[in-house]
Every structure is written in structure tokens, then in C-alpha cells.
mmCIF file of the C-alpha atoms, coordinates in Angstrom:
data_MODEL
# 
_entry.id   MODEL 
# 
loop_
_atom_site.group_PDB 
_atom_site.id 
_atom_site.type_symbol 
_atom_site.label_atom_id 
_atom_site.label_alt_id 
_atom_site.label_comp_id 
_atom_site.label_asym_id 
_atom_site.label_entity_id 
_atom_site.label_seq_id 
_atom_site.pdbx_PDB_ins_code 
_atom_site.Cartn_x 
_atom_site.Cartn_y 
_atom_site.Cartn_z 
_atom_site.occupancy 
_atom_site.B_iso_or_equiv 
_atom_site.pdbx_formal_charge 
_atom_site.auth_seq_id 
_atom_site.auth_comp_id 
_atom_site.auth_asym_id 
_atom_site.auth_atom_id 
_atom_site.pdbx_PDB_model_num 
ATOM 1  C CA . MET A 1 1  ? -4.015 11.537  -27.710 1.00 0.00 ? 1  MET A CA 1 
ATOM 2  C CA . GLY A 1 2  ? -3.365 13.901  -30.630 1.00 0.00 ? 2  GLY A CA 1 
ATOM 3  C CA . VAL A 1 3  ? 0.422  13.558  -30.511 1.00 0.00 ? 3  VAL A CA 1 
ATOM 4  C CA . THR A 1 4  ? 1.932  15.201  -33.610 1.00 0.00 ? 4  THR A CA 1 
ATOM 5  C CA . TYR A 1 5  ? 5.599  14.548  -32.910 1.00 0.00 ? 5  TYR A CA 1 
ATOM 6  C CA . PRO A 1 6  ? 7.681  11.369  -33.036 1.00 0.00 ? 6  PRO A CA 1 
ATOM 7  C CA . LEU A 1 7  ? 8.116  9.209   -29.962 1.00 0.00 ? 7  LEU A CA 1 
ATOM 8  C CA . LEU A 1 8  ? 10.802 6.601   -29.424 1.00 0.00 ? 8  LEU A CA 1 
ATOM 9  C CA . SER A 1 9  ? 10.347 3.009   -28.344 1.00 0.00 ? 9  SER A CA 1 
ATOM 10 C CA . ASP A 1 10 ? 13.578 1.401   -27.159 1.00 0.00 ? 10 ASP A CA 1 
ATOM 11 C CA . THR A 1 11 ? 12.918 -2.314  -26.868 1.00 0.00 ? 11 THR A CA 1 
ATOM 12 C CA . SER A 1 12 ? 16.569 -3.119  -27.671 1.00 0.00 ? 12 SER A CA 1 
ATOM 13 C CA . ARG A 1 13 ? 17.806 -0.750  -24.916 1.00 0.00 ? 13 ARG A CA 1 
ATOM 14 C CA . GLN A 1 14 ? 20.359 0.834   -27.264 1.00 0.00 ? 14 GLN A CA 1 
ATOM 15 C CA . MET A 1 15 ? 19.088 4.378   -26.789 1.00 0.00 ? 15 MET A CA 1 
ATOM 16 C CA . GLY A 1 16 ? 18.744 3.984   -23.021 1.00 0.00 ? 16 GLY A CA 1 
ATOM 17 C CA . LYS A 1 17 ? 22.375 2.991   -22.835 1.00 0.00 ? 17 LYS A CA 1 
ATOM 18 C CA . ALA A 1 18 ? 23.486 5.771   -25.225 1.00 0.00 ? 18 ALA A CA 1 
ATOM 19 C CA . TYR A 1 19 ? 21.652 8.424   -23.190 1.00 0.00 ? 19 TYR A CA 1 
ATOM 20 C CA . GLY A 1 20 ? 22.905 7.049   -19.877 1.00 0.00 ? 20 GLY A CA 1 
ATOM 21 C CA . VAL A 1 21 ? 19.474 6.241   -18.470 1.00 0.00 ? 21 VAL A CA 1 
ATOM 22 C CA . LEU A 1 22 ? 19.776 2.453   -18.270 1.00 0.00 ? 22 LEU A CA 1 
ATOM 23 C CA . PHE A 1 23 ? 20.472 0.554   -15.064 1.00 0.00 ? 23 PHE A CA 1 
ATOM 24 C CA . ASP A 1 24 ? 23.129 -1.668  -16.639 1.00 0.00 ? 24 ASP A CA 1 
ATOM 25 C CA . ASP A 1 25 ? 25.648 -2.358  -13.887 1.00 0.00 ? 25 ASP A CA 1 
ATOM 26 C CA . PRO A 1 26 ? 26.156 -6.173  -13.971 1.00 0.00 ? 26 PRO A CA 1 
ATOM 27 C CA . LYS A 1 27 ? 26.545 -6.179  -10.174 1.00 0.00 ? 27 LYS A CA 1 
ATOM 28 C CA . MET A 1 28 ? 22.832 -5.387  -9.963  1.00 0.00 ? 28 MET A CA 1 
ATOM 29 C CA . ALA A 1 29 ? 22.037 -8.826  -11.439 1.00 0.00 ? 29 ALA A CA 1 
ATOM 30 C CA . GLU A 1 30 ? 23.797 -10.456 -8.479  1.00 0.00 ? 30 GLU A CA 1 
ATOM 31 C CA . ASP A 1 31 ? 21.940 -8.463  -5.828  1.00 0.00 ? 31 ASP A CA 1 
ATOM 32 C CA . PRO A 1 32 ? 18.440 -9.827  -5.045  1.00 0.00 ? 32 PRO A CA 1 
ATOM 33 C CA . GLN A 1 33 ? 17.273 -6.338  -4.064  1.00 0.00 ? 33 GLN A CA 1 
ATOM 34 C CA . GLN A 1 34 ? 18.565 -4.741  -7.282  1.00 0.00 ? 34 GLN A CA 1 
ATOM 35 C CA . ILE A 1 35 ? 17.892 -7.398  -9.910  1.00 0.00 ? 35 ILE A CA 1 
ATOM 36 C CA . GLY A 1 36 ? 14.421 -6.018  -10.639 1.00 0.00 ? 36 GLY A CA 1 
ATOM 37 C CA . ARG A 1 37 ? 15.960 -2.738  -11.851 1.00 0.00 ? 37 ARG A CA 1 
ATOM 38 C CA . TYR A 1 38 ? 18.773 -4.310  -13.871 1.00 0.00 ? 38 TYR A CA 1 
ATOM 39 C CA . LEU A 1 39 ? 18.456 -3.476  -17.586 1.00 0.00 ? 39 LEU A CA 1 
ATOM 40 C CA . ARG A 1 40 ? 15.511 -1.188  -16.958 1.00 0.00 ? 40 ARG A CA 1 
ATOM 41 C CA . ALA A 1 41 ? 15.474 2.484   -17.719 1.00 0.00 ? 41 ALA A CA 1 
ATOM 42 C CA . LYS A 1 42 ? 15.138 5.373   -15.351 1.00 0.00 ? 42 LYS A CA 1 
ATOM 43 C CA . ARG A 1 43 ? 12.289 7.725   -16.128 1.00 0.00 ? 43 ARG A CA 1 
ATOM 44 C CA . ALA A 1 44 ? 13.679 10.023  -18.759 1.00 0.00 ? 44 ALA A CA 1 
ATOM 45 C CA . TRP A 1 45 ? 12.347 13.020  -20.619 1.00 0.00 ? 45 TRP A CA 1 
ATOM 46 C CA . VAL A 1 46 ? 14.403 14.117  -23.586 1.00 0.00 ? 46 VAL A CA 1 
ATOM 47 C CA . VAL A 1 47 ? 13.488 16.891  -25.988 1.00 0.00 ? 47 VAL A CA 1 
ATOM 48 C CA . ILE A 1 48 ? 15.512 16.835  -29.200 1.00 0.00 ? 48 ILE A CA 1 
ATOM 49 C CA . ASP A 1 49 ? 15.197 19.595  -31.783 1.00 0.00 ? 49 ASP A CA 1 
ATOM 50 C CA . LYS A 1 50 ? 14.957 19.063  -35.563 1.00 0.00 ? 50 LYS A CA 1 
ATOM 51 C CA . GLU A 1 51 ? 18.747 19.326  -35.871 1.00 0.00 ? 51 GLU A CA 1 
ATOM 52 C CA . GLY A 1 52 ? 19.219 16.485  -33.387 1.00 0.00 ? 52 GLY A CA 1 
ATOM 53 C CA . VAL A 1 53 ? 20.381 18.699  -30.501 1.00 0.00 ? 53 VAL A CA 1 
ATOM 54 C CA . ILE A 1 54 ? 19.210 17.738  -27.020 1.00 0.00 ? 54 ILE A CA 1 
ATOM 55 C CA . ARG A 1 55 ? 17.388 20.779  -25.645 1.00 0.00 ? 55 ARG A CA 1 
ATOM 56 C CA . TYR A 1 56 ? 16.113 19.239  -22.424 1.00 0.00 ? 56 TYR A CA 1 
ATOM 57 C CA . MET A 1 57 ? 16.899 16.094  -20.488 1.00 0.00 ? 57 MET A CA 1 
ATOM 58 C CA . ARG A 1 58 ? 15.835 15.023  -17.071 1.00 0.00 ? 58 ARG A CA 1 
ATOM 59 C CA . THR A 1 59 ? 15.966 11.640  -15.406 1.00 0.00 ? 59 THR A CA 1 
ATOM 60 C CA . ASN A 1 60 ? 14.304 10.380  -12.262 1.00 0.00 ? 60 ASN A CA 1 
ATOM 61 C CA . GLU A 1 61 ? 14.225 7.088   -10.451 1.00 0.00 ? 61 GLU A CA 1 
ATOM 62 C CA . PRO A 1 62 ? 11.309 4.965   -11.706 1.00 0.00 ? 62 PRO A CA 1 
ATOM 63 C CA . ARG A 1 63 ? 9.271  5.529   -8.542  1.00 0.00 ? 63 ARG A CA 1 
ATOM 64 C CA . ASP A 1 64 ? 9.691  9.327   -8.590  1.00 0.00 ? 64 ASP A CA 1 
ATOM 65 C CA . TRP A 1 65 ? 7.186  11.743  -10.067 1.00 0.00 ? 65 TRP A CA 1 
ATOM 66 C CA . GLN A 1 66 ? 7.598  13.305  -13.447 1.00 0.00 ? 66 GLN A CA 1 
ATOM 67 C CA . PRO A 1 67 ? 9.021  16.822  -13.762 1.00 0.00 ? 67 PRO A CA 1 
ATOM 68 C CA . PRO A 1 68 ? 6.536  19.676  -13.746 1.00 0.00 ? 68 PRO A CA 1 
ATOM 69 C CA . ASN A 1 69 ? 4.795  19.958  -17.096 1.00 0.00 ? 69 ASN A CA 1 
ATOM 70 C CA . ASP A 1 70 ? 5.660  23.652  -17.254 1.00 0.00 ? 70 ASP A CA 1 
ATOM 71 C CA . GLU A 1 71 ? 9.373  22.765  -17.548 1.00 0.00 ? 71 GLU A CA 1 
ATOM 72 C CA . ILE A 1 72 ? 8.815  20.614  -20.608 1.00 0.00 ? 72 ILE A CA 1 
ATOM 73 C CA . LEU A 1 73 ? 6.241  22.958  -22.138 1.00 0.00 ? 73 LEU A CA 1 
ATOM 74 C CA . LYS A 1 74 ? 8.619  25.894  -21.774 1.00 0.00 ? 74 LYS A CA 1 
ATOM 75 C CA . VAL A 1 75 ? 11.372 24.032  -23.657 1.00 0.00 ? 75 VAL A CA 1 
ATOM 76 C CA . LEU A 1 76 ? 8.937  22.899  -26.346 1.00 0.00 ? 76 LEU A CA 1 
ATOM 77 C CA . GLY A 1 77 ? 7.635  26.474  -26.692 1.00 0.00 ? 77 GLY A CA 1 
ATOM 78 C CA . GLU A 1 78 ? 11.160 27.781  -27.198 1.00 0.00 ? 78 GLU A CA 1 
ATOM 79 C CA . LEU A 1 79 ? 11.675 25.403  -30.138 1.00 0.00 ? 79 LEU A CA 1 
ATOM 80 C CA . LYS A 1 80 ? 9.050  27.134  -32.276 1.00 0.00 ? 80 LYS A CA 1 
# 
């Protein structure tokens, strides 16, 4: 896809928990209607600059659409 920037894979769920995007309420594991979401991440878009500062963050429920591309592109454009 021509990606020239680093992406993060969070198989251990440490980053999801640190960024507050993980469904980690233990009560969810007891609820048959919620158990499917337990320990899963919300949709999250995080732009972090070279100094490690979060410049953009947005979360949605997994079934919701992604934010408009122009939002993310604007933030990325401002980093240059």
C-alpha cells in the first residue's frame, strides 16, 4: 500500500489499555450480550508526532464508520 510510516500491532493489548480504547470491564465477561466485545479494542485512530506527542486521537465503536479522511490528512499535513 506504499505506507512509509510505522504502524502498531497490539496483540498483547497493552497499548489499547494504555490509550483507553480497550473494552476491559470484567463485568462484560459475565454478560452474554457483551462478552464478544470484552478485551477487544474500539476503533481508534491515533497520530503521534516524532517527539511522541499525540496530535490526534479519535475512537468509535467497532461497528461505526471511520472518521472522515480529511480530518486525519489535515493533522498529518500539519506535522510536516
